[in-house]
Backbone bond lengths (Angstrom), bond angles and torsions (degrees), N, CA, C in turn:
res aa  C-N    CA-C-N  psi(-1)  N-CA   C-N-CA  omega(-1)  CA-C   N-CA-C  phi
1 M - - - 1.445 - - 1.524 109.25 -
2 Q 1.297 116.57 134.90 1.455 122.03 178.42 1.523 108.23 -121.97
3 E 1.303 115.47 130.66 1.458 120.24 -179.11 1.522 108.86 -119.31
4 A 1.314 116.64 136.98 1.465 121.52 178.21 1.517 108.94 -122.13
5 R 1.307 115.86 139.73 1.461 121.93 176.39 1.523 108.34 -135.52
6 T 1.309 115.25 159.01 1.461 121.66 178.19 1.522 108.37 -115.76
7 F 1.339 115.77 137.04 1.460 121.89 -179.88 1.521 109.37 -131.94
8 S 1.307 116.13 146.10 1.467 119.30 174.06 1.524 108.35 -80.67
9 T 1.317 116.89 172.80 1.465 120.38 178.52 1.527 112.22 -94.72
10 M 1.316 116.91 14.49 1.463 120.84 174.89 1.534 108.09 -79.81
11 T 1.319 116.50 144.86 1.464 121.65 -173.52 1.523 114.27 -51.95
12 P 1.334 120.54 -47.86 1.471 118.01 -179.88 1.533 113.39 -58.24
13 S 1.314 116.83 -38.96 1.460 120.89 178.75 1.530 110.97 -68.83
14 L 1.320 117.01 -39.04 1.465 120.28 178.43 1.527 111.43 -65.70
15 L 1.325 117.09 -34.89 1.462 120.54 176.60 1.530 110.92 -66.36
16 V 1.326 116.91 -38.43 1.469 121.14 175.28 1.529 109.34 -63.46
17 M 1.337 116.81 -41.94 1.457 120.61 178.58 1.530 110.71 -62.17
18 S 1.315 117.25 -43.43 1.458 121.52 179.00 1.526 110.65 -61.05
19 D 1.321 117.22 -43.71 1.465 120.97 177.88 1.523 111.13 -62.90
20 W 1.341 116.57 -41.63 1.453 121.06 179.26 1.534 110.97 -62.56
21 L 1.335 116.35 -46.63 1.469 120.31 179.17 1.528 110.76 -62.25
22 T 1.317 116.82 -40.55 1.465 121.23 177.96 1.533 110.19 -62.19
23 S 1.321 117.04 -41.81 1.469 120.42 -179.74 1.523 111.91 -64.02
24 L 1.326 117.08 -25.87 1.467 122.37 178.07 1.527 112.14 -89.23
25 R 1.340 116.43 2.07 1.470 123.55 -179.10 1.524 112.96 63.02
26 V 1.321 115.44 32.90 1.464 121.04 175.35 1.525 108.00 -70.63
27 T 1.323 117.26 137.12 1.462 121.02 178.13 1.529 112.61 -116.66
28 R 1.336 117.08 -23.20 1.461 121.05 -178.15 1.519 109.21 -128.02
29 V 1.338 115.28 134.20 1.463 121.76 177.66 1.528 106.93 -122.01
30 V 1.338 116.62 128.86 1.461 121.92 177.12 1.516 107.14 -120.04
31 M 1.329 115.72 130.01 1.461 119.30 179.07 1.524 109.73 -133.16
32 E 1.304 114.34 155.35 1.457 121.48 -178.96 1.529 109.36 -87.53
33 A 1.315 115.85 136.61 1.461 121.38 178.64 1.524 109.35 -86.00
34 T 1.309 116.38 102.50 1.458 121.37 176.56 1.519 107.93 -124.02
35 S 1.316 116.04 119.55 1.459 121.68 -178.27 1.522 108.86 51.42
36 D 1.318 118.44 -134.98 1.464 121.88 178.09 1.518 111.92 -107.64
37 Y 1.329 117.52 6.61 1.460 121.29 -174.89 1.524 113.44 -67.66
38 W 1.304 118.82 -19.57 1.459 122.43 -178.57 1.523 111.85 -76.45
39 R 1.326 117.48 -21.69 1.471 120.84 -171.02 1.531 115.16 -59.85
40 P 1.340 121.04 -54.16 1.474 118.72 -177.51 1.529 113.77 -57.82
41 P 1.349 119.04 -49.34 1.474 116.25 179.48 1.526 112.90 -66.35
42 F 1.322 117.02 -37.05 1.462 119.88 -179.54 1.520 110.57 -60.91
43 Y 1.324 116.97 -51.25 1.466 120.61 -176.95 1.526 111.57 -64.75
44 L 1.313 118.09 -35.17 1.455 119.71 179.04 1.526 111.42 -72.06
45 L 1.321 117.11 -40.59 1.461 121.01 -174.95 1.522 114.15 -80.78
46 E 1.329 118.31 -23.40 1.457 119.30 -173.72 1.528 112.96 -65.36
47 G 1.320 118.11 -18.42 1.458 119.94 177.83 1.520 113.63 -78.09
48 S 1.319 117.17 -18.75 1.469 121.19 -175.35 1.522 114.57 -117.95
49 F 1.332 117.08 -15.53 1.459 121.35 -174.74 1.520 110.05 -134.89
50 E 1.325 116.35 158.80 1.453 120.99 167.58 1.529 104.68 -73.92
51 T 1.324 116.88 111.05 1.464 121.14 -169.92 1.522 109.98 -112.28
52 W 1.321 116.00 123.21 1.462 122.39 179.97 1.517 109.72 -113.20
53 L 1.317 115.45 143.92 1.452 121.71 176.05 1.522 108.16 -113.89
54 A 1.335 116.36 119.25 1.462 121.86 -177.71 1.521 109.58 -101.74
55 R 1.308 116.08 143.02 1.456 121.34 177.56 1.521 109.07 -86.92
56 C 1.311 115.35 138.18 1.454 120.74 178.37 1.519 109.50 -66.54
57 F 1.311 116.64 136.62 1.451 122.01 178.76 1.514 109.47 -127.60
58 T 1.302 115.45 127.08 1.464 119.50 174.76 1.519 108.77 -129.39
59 P 1.314 117.61 144.03 1.475 120.18 178.78 1.521 113.16 -57.18
60 S 1.321 118.68 -27.73 1.467 120.53 -178.45 1.529 112.28 -68.62
61 S 1.339 117.16 -13.66 1.460 119.62 179.96 1.525 112.38 -85.36
62 I 1.329 116.91 -3.39 1.463 121.33 179.27 1.520 109.29 -89.85
63 N 1.311 116.13 128.46 1.487 120.60 177.85 1.506 110.69 -101.96
């Protein structure tokens, strides 16, 4: 079973997300670095999870 939820980047919502991930026994979180939007969830989650930041890759960036 796979469950998906949507969270805002406001602190109360991120705390709910952290609790939800903890309840699912998640240990690693990987997120895509797009603009500066990754910063709030990354900084909040890095204290509780192994947190990875992935760089966006698109075929159009290959020369």
